[in-house]
N, C-alpha and C positions, 0 to 999 in steps of 0.2 A: 562194908561200912566200918568194920572193926579197925581198919588201918588208921582211921582218924578218930576212933572212939565215939562214934555216933550210931545209934540204932536206926533201923529203917524208919521207924515212927518219927523220931526226932528229925531225921533228914527230910522226911516229907513235910513236917510242920515248918521247918526252916525254909523250905521251898514255897511255902504258901498253900500247901494242900490242907484241906479240912482235917483236923486232928482225928475225927472218927473214922477216916478212911486212909490216913497217911501211910500207915504200915503196909496195908494190903496193896495200895497203889505202887509204892516203891518196890515191894516184893514182886509184883507183876512185871515191872521194868527189869528187875534183876534176873528174873527167870526167862525173859523174852516173850512172855505172854502178851504184853503190850509194849509199844514203843513211845517214849516220851517225845513231845515236840521239841524243837531246837531251843526255844526260850527256856523251857524247864530244864533241858539238859545243860544249858549254860549255868543255871542256878546250882544244879547238882555238882557240876565241875568246880565251881567256886568253893562250895562247902567242903568238898572232898579234896580240894587243892590238887586237882589234876587238870590238864588241858582238855578241851572238848574232844580233840582228836583221839584221846585215850579210849573213848567209847566206840570209836569207829574202826580201830585196827584189830584184825584177827590175830596179829602176831604179838605174843606175850613179851618177847624181847623188845620190840618196838614200843609197846605200851610202857614198859619199865624205863626205856630211854626217854620217852616223852615226859614221863613224870619227873625223872631226875633233871632233865633239861629245864623244866618250868621252875624248879626250886633253886636253880643256880642264879647267881648275880649276873648282870648283863655282860661284864667282862669275861667271866668264865664261859658264858654261852658262846661268845665270839671265838674264844680259844678252842672250844669243843668243835664248833663248826669248821674252823680252819684245820684242826687235826683230822677230822673225819674226811675232809676234802683231800688232804694229803694221803690218807690211807687209801682212798678210792683211786687216786691217781698213781699210787705206788711210790710216792716221794716221802712217805712218812717213815719214821724210825722203825 
């Protein structure tokens, strides 16, 4: 949560979780003790400014790429996709 400067408690409250249990509920999600439903995960993603897919990838590099991609303007996203396709096909620089 530190990457966006929000505590677990504040994150939980912003997601609509009762303040008296917000910190512990978010902690349980972070540690894997419980799994949030998709609707709650959407709220968390918006607050943390990451795509929902971020929470589902076991690959740290892909998680970083997804986060960066989401922060790019549309034109830059299109350029990135085109470049990645060129790299995959072997036609990139």
